[in-house]
TORPA-4810 file (N, C-alpha, C, O; in nm, 3 decimals):
<nodes>
NODE_1_9.579_-8.052_4.055_9.690_-8.003_4.135_9.637_-7.916_4.248_9.544_-7.838_4.230_X
NODE_2_9.697_-7.929_4.363_9.658_-7.850_4.479_9.706_-7.706_4.464_9.814_-7.680_4.412_X
NODE_3_9.622_-7.614_4.510_9.660_-7.473_4.515_9.664_-7.433_4.662_9.607_-7.500_4.747_X
NODE_4_9.732_-7.322_4.690_9.738_-7.277_4.828_9.705_-7.130_4.836_9.720_-7.056_4.738_X
NODE_5_9.660_-7.087_4.953_9.640_-6.946_4.981_9.747_-6.905_5.081_9.770_-6.974_5.181_X
NODE_6_9.810_-6.794_5.055_9.909_-6.740_5.147_9.874_-6.593_5.168_9.866_-6.515_5.073_X
NODE_7_9.852_-6.556_5.294_9.816_-6.418_5.324_9.937_-6.327_5.304_10.052_-6.373_5.302_X
NODE_8_9.909_-6.200_5.288_10.018_-6.103_5.270_10.111_-6.106_5.391_10.233_-6.097_5.375_X
NODE_9_10.055_-6.117_5.513_10.140_-6.118_5.633_10.227_-6.244_5.639_10.343_-6.237_5.680_X
NODE_10_10.173_-6.359_5.597_10.253_-6.482_5.593_10.365_-6.468_5.491_10.480_-6.505_5.518_X
NODE_11_10.332_-6.414_5.376_10.431_-6.395_5.270_10.544_-6.305_5.319_10.662_-6.337_5.299_X
NODE_12_10.509_-6.194_5.382_10.611_-6.102_5.434_10.699_-6.171_5.538_10.821_-6.156_5.536_X
NODE_13_10.637_-6.247_5.629_10.712_-6.315_5.735_10.807_-6.420_5.676_10.923_-6.427_5.715_X
NODE_14_10.758_-6.501_5.583_10.841_-6.606_5.523_10.956_-6.548_5.441_11.066_-6.604_5.438_X
NODE_15_10.930_-6.435_5.375_11.037_-6.369_5.299_11.144_-6.316_5.394_11.263_-6.331_5.367_X
NODE_16_11.102_-6.255_5.505_11.200_-6.200_5.599_11.281_-6.310_5.666_11.394_-6.287_5.709_X
NODE_17_11.225_-6.431_5.676_11.296_-6.544_5.734_11.381_-6.618_5.631_11.452_-6.713_5.664_X
NODE_18_11.372_-6.575_5.505_11.450_-6.638_5.399_11.397_-6.774_5.356_11.469_-6.850_5.292_X
NODE_19_11.273_-6.806_5.391_11.215_-6.936_5.356_11.158_-6.940_5.215_11.142_-7.047_5.157_X
NODE_20_11.129_-6.822_5.159_11.078_-6.813_5.022_11.145_-6.696_4.952_11.205_-6.609_5.015_X
NODE_21_11.135_-6.697_4.820_11.179_-6.582_4.741_11.076_-6.557_4.633_11.003_-6.647_4.592_X
NODE_22_11.072_-6.431_4.587_10.977_-6.392_4.483_11.052_-6.341_4.362_11.150_-6.268_4.374_X
NODE_23_11.004_-6.380_4.245_11.053_-6.328_4.119_10.930_-6.297_4.036_10.873_-6.385_3.971_X
NODE_24_10.888_-6.170_4.038_10.762_-6.132_3.972_10.647_-6.198_4.045_10.627_-6.175_4.164_X
NODE_25_10.569_-6.281_3.973_10.456_-6.348_4.035_10.486_-6.496_4.065_10.394_-6.576_4.080_X
NODE_26_10.614_-6.530_4.074_10.653_-6.668_4.105_10.721_-6.673_4.242_10.819_-6.603_4.268_X
NODE_27_10.665_-6.756_4.329_10.721_-6.776_4.462_10.797_-6.909_4.462_10.741_-7.012_4.425_X
NODE_28_10.922_-6.905_4.504_11.004_-7.025_4.516_11.017_-7.064_4.662_11.038_-6.979_4.749_X
NODE_29_11.003_-7.193_4.689_11.016_-7.247_4.824_11.129_-7.349_4.821_11.104_-7.467_4.799_X
NODE_30_11.254_-7.304_4.843_11.369_-7.394_4.832_11.360_-7.518_4.920_11.400_-7.627_4.879_X
NODE_31_11.308_-7.503_5.042_11.298_-7.617_5.134_11.213_-7.730_5.077_11.237_-7.847_5.106_X
NODE_32_11.113_-7.693_4.996_11.026_-7.794_4.934_11.066_-7.825_4.791_11.016_-7.921_4.731_X
NODE_33_11.157_-7.744_4.734_11.196_-7.763_4.595_11.080_-7.736_4.500_11.064_-7.804_4.399_X
NODE_34_10.997_-7.635_4.534_10.876_-7.609_4.455_10.863_-7.461_4.424_10.916_-7.375_4.494_X
NODE_35_10.791_-7.434_4.316_10.758_-7.297_4.280_10.608_-7.287_4.256_10.543_-7.383_4.213_X
NODE_36_10.555_-7.170_4.285_10.412_-7.145_4.271_10.391_-7.014_4.198_10.457_-6.914_4.228_X
NODE_37_10.299_-7.013_4.101_10.261_-6.890_4.033_10.151_-6.825_4.117_10.049_-6.888_4.146_X
NODE_38_10.172_-6.699_4.156_10.081_-6.629_4.246_9.983_-6.539_4.171_10.016_-6.480_4.069_X
NODE_39_9.863_-6.532_4.227_9.759_-6.442_4.176_9.693_-6.377_4.298_9.663_-6.445_4.396_X
NODE_40_9.669_-6.247_4.292_9.604_-6.176_4.403_9.469_-6.238_4.436_9.391_-6.273_4.347_X
NODE_41_9.444_-6.252_4.567_9.319_-6.314_4.611_9.287_-6.270_4.753_9.366_-6.203_4.818_X
NODE_42_9.170_-6.309_4.799_9.130_-6.286_4.937_9.074_-6.416_4.995_9.018_-6.499_4.922_X
NODE_43_9.091_-6.433_5.126_9.029_-6.542_5.199_8.915_-6.480_5.279_8.939_-6.395_5.365_X
NODE_44_8.792_-6.522_5.253_8.675_-6.465_5.319_8.661_-6.531_5.456_8.632_-6.650_5.466_X
NODE_45_8.682_-6.451_5.561_8.689_-6.503_5.696_8.557_-6.503_5.771_8.522_-6.602_5.836_X
NODE_46_8.483_-6.393_5.763_8.357_-6.390_5.838_8.258_-6.294_5.776_8.293_-6.204_5.699_X
NODE_47_8.133_-6.315_5.811_8.023_-6.233_5.765_8.011_-6.113_5.858_8.012_-6.128_5.980_X
NODE_48_8.001_-5.994_5.802_7.986_-5.873_5.881_7.839_-5.829_5.885_7.788_-5.791_5.989_X
NODE_49_7.773_-5.835_5.769_7.635_-5.789_5.760_7.562_-5.865_5.650_7.618_-5.888_5.543_X
NODE_50_7.438_-5.904_5.677_7.358_-5.975_5.579_7.373_-6.126_5.593_7.428_-6.176_5.691_X
NODE_51_7.322_-6.196_5.493_7.330_-6.342_5.488_7.431_-6.384_5.382_7.448_-6.315_5.282_X
NODE_52_7.497_-6.496_5.404_7.598_-6.546_5.309_7.532_-6.614_5.190_7.554_-6.733_5.165_X
NODE_53_7.451_-6.540_5.118_7.381_-6.600_5.004_7.473_-6.623_4.884_7.434_-6.688_4.787_X
NODE_54_7.595_-6.569_4.889_7.693_-6.591_4.782_7.786_-6.708_4.814_7.873_-6.742_4.735_X
NODE_55_7.766_-6.768_4.931_7.843_-6.887_4.973_7.994_-6.862_4.965_8.068_-6.939_4.904_X
NODE_56_8.038_-6.753_5.028_8.180_-6.716_5.023_8.255_-6.743_5.152_8.378_-6.744_5.151_X
NODE_57_8.186_-6.765_5.262_8.255_-6.786_5.390_8.354_-6.900_5.382_8.324_-7.009_5.332_X
NODE_58_8.475_-6.874_5.434_8.585_-6.970_5.437_8.627_-7.018_5.298_8.670_-7.131_5.280_X
NODE_59_8.612_-6.928_5.201_8.655_-6.958_5.064_8.756_-6.855_5.018_8.762_-6.743_5.069_X
NODE_60_8.835_-6.894_4.920_8.934_-6.805_4.859_8.882_-6.766_4.721_8.839_-6.850_4.643_X
NODE_61_8.888_-6.636_4.695_8.845_-6.585_4.564_8.952_-6.493_4.509_9.005_-6.408_4.580_X
NODE_62_8.984_-6.509_4.381_9.079_-6.421_4.316_9.011_-6.288_4.285_8.888_-6.278_4.289_X
NODE_63_9.090_-6.188_4.256_9.033_-6.057_4.226_8.949_-6.064_4.099_8.848_-5.995_4.089_X
NODE_64_8.988_-6.146_4.002_8.907_-6.158_3.880_8.773_-6.225_3.910_8.672_-6.189_3.849_X
NODE_65_8.769_-6.320_4.003_8.642_-6.381_4.042_8.554_-6.280_4.113_8.432_-6.279_4.094_X
NODE_66_8.614_-6.194_4.195_8.538_-6.091_4.266_8.479_-5.990_4.169_8.367_-5.942_4.189_X
NODE_67_8.553_-5.957_4.064_8.502_-5.864_3.963_8.377_-5.921_3.896_8.281_-5.848_3.870_X
NODE_68_8.377_-6.051_3.868_8.261_-6.115_3.805_8.138_-6.111_3.896_8.025_-6.114_3.848_X
NODE_69_8.162_-6.105_4.027_8.052_-6.096_4.124_8.012_-5.951_4.152_7.924_-5.925_4.234_X
NODE_70_8.078_-5.855_4.082_8.057_-5.712_4.107_8.082_-5.676_4.252_8.010_-5.594_4.310_X
NODE_71_8.183_-5.737_4.310_8.218_-5.713_4.450_8.302_-5.587_4.463_8.378_-5.552_4.373_X
NODE_72_8.288_-5.520_4.576_8.371_-5.407_4.610_8.466_-5.454_4.720_8.423_-5.501_4.825_X
NODE_73_8.596_-5.439_4.694_8.697_-5.487_4.788_8.784_-5.371_4.831_8.847_-5.305_4.749_X
NODE_74_8.786_-5.345_4.963_8.868_-5.239_5.020_8.942_-5.295_5.140_8.882_-5.317_5.245_X
NODE_75_9.070_-5.318_5.126_9.150_-5.371_5.237_9.094_-5.504_5.286_9.094_-5.603_5.213_X
NODE_76_9.048_-5.505_5.410_8.995_-5.630_5.467_8.843_-5.639_5.457_8.783_-5.728_5.517_X
NODE_77_8.781_-5.548_5.382_8.635_-5.550_5.365_8.598_-5.592_5.224_8.665_-5.556_5.126_X
NODE_78_8.491_-5.667_5.215_8.438_-5.713_5.087_8.288_-5.694_5.092_8.222_-5.739_5.185_X
NODE_79_8.233_-5.625_4.991_8.090_-5.601_4.987_8.036_-5.646_4.852_8.088_-5.610_4.747_X
NODE_80_7.930_-5.725_4.858_7.859_-5.767_4.737_7.712_-5.736_4.761_7.648_-5.792_4.850_X
NODE_81_7.660_-5.645_4.680_7.525_-5.592_4.699_7.510_-5.542_4.842_7.575_-5.445_4.879_X
NODE_82_7.426_-5.605_4.923_7.406_-5.560_5.061_7.468_-5.654_5.164_7.432_-5.652_5.281_X
NODE_83_7.562_-5.738_5.119_7.627_-5.835_5.207_7.772_-5.791_5.230_7.846_-5.764_5.136_X
NODE_84_7.811_-5.785_5.359_7.946_-5.746_5.393_8.025_-5.860_5.454_7.972_-5.936_5.536_X
NODE_85_8.151_-5.872_5.414_8.240_-5.977_5.464_8.370_-5.915_5.513_8.408_-5.806_5.471_X
NODE_86_8.436_-5.986_5.603_8.574_-5.951_5.641_8.664_-6.054_5.574_8.633_-6.173_5.571_X
NODE_87_8.776_-6.007_5.520_8.865_-6.099_5.448_9.011_-6.068_5.477_9.045_-5.961_5.528_X
NODE_88_9.095_-6.163_5.444_9.240_-6.146_5.452_9.293_-6.137_5.310_9.259_-6.218_5.224_X
NODE_89_9.377_-6.036_5.287_9.436_-6.021_5.155_9.557_-6.111_5.141_9.629_-6.136_5.238_X
NODE_90_9.578_-6.160_5.020_9.691_-6.246_4.996_9.696_-6.291_4.852_9.664_-6.216_4.760_X
NODE_91_9.738_-6.416_4.835_9.760_-6.470_4.701_9.720_-6.616_4.695_9.731_-6.689_4.794_X
NODE_92_9.674_-6.659_4.578_9.654_-6.800_4.549_9.778_-6.843_4.473_9.820_-6.777_4.378_X
NODE_93_9.835_-6.955_4.514_9.953_-7.008_4.446_9.921_-7.140_4.380_9.874_-7.233_4.445_X
NODE_94_9.946_-7.148_4.252_9.928_-7.272_4.177_10.066_-7.329_4.148_10.153_-7.258_4.097_X
NODE_95_10.087_-7.458_4.179_10.218_-7.518_4.152_10.252_-7.507_4.004_10.167_-7.526_3.917_X
NODE_96_10.378_-7.477_3.977_10.422_-7.470_3.838_10.462_-7.609_3.791_10.508_-7.691_3.870_X
NODE_97_10.445_-7.634_3.662_10.483_-7.763_3.605_10.405_-7.876_3.667_10.285_-7.863_3.694_X
NODE_98_10.472_-7.988_3.691_10.404_-8.105_3.746_10.419_-8.114_3.897_10.381_-8.214_3.958_X
NODE_99_10.473_-8.009_3.959_10.493_-8.011_4.102_10.362_-7.981_4.173_10.289_-7.889_4.135_X
NODE_100_10.333_-8.059_4.275_10.215_-8.032_4.357_10.263_-8.019_4.500_10.363_-8.079_4.538_X
NODE_101_10.194_-7.941_4.580_10.237_-7.926_4.717_10.132_-7.859_4.801_10.025_-7.824_4.753_X
NODE_102_10.164_-7.842_4.928_10.071_-7.781_5.020_10.140_-7.674_5.101_10.257_-7.642_5.078_X
NODE_103_10.067_-7.621_5.196_10.115_-7.512_5.277_10.168_-7.558_5.411_10.227_-7.479_5.485_X
NODE_104_10.149_-7.684_5.445_10.178_-7.731_5.580_10.319_-7.697_5.626_10.334_-7.653_5.740_X
NODE_105_10.422_-7.714_5.547_10.558_-7.684_5.589_10.585_-7.535_5.593_10.671_-7.490_5.669_X
NODE_106_10.515_-7.458_5.512_10.538_-7.314_5.509_10.487_-7.247_5.636_10.537_-7.142_5.674_X
NODE_107_10.390_-7.306_5.701_10.331_-7.244_5.819_10.415_-7.260_5.943_10.393_-7.187_6.040_X
NODE_108_10.509_-7.351_5.945_10.588_-7.373_6.065_10.694_-7.269_6.086_10.768_-7.275_6.184_X
</nodes>
């Protein structure tokens, strides 16, 4: 099943437009007839310092995955040992039940 990443700013914008609703950690998208279970995550956007030896650039990692890497996460900064990254905070959404979907309609 496909999962999606939705940044905190996208989530806030879509909620204010009435395109989605939240109930705890479940996001409903009425236009698509789908629901997604959300988990806190970051999208690693760019390298700030060091080499990307952890292969995180342009990847999404949940907070539990970051803990396993002994990463330090502060707002839009992510540090693992001596490597610094810039990231976007948000959520990973996994479709509930047998529903699968993408983010393409949510971005419009």
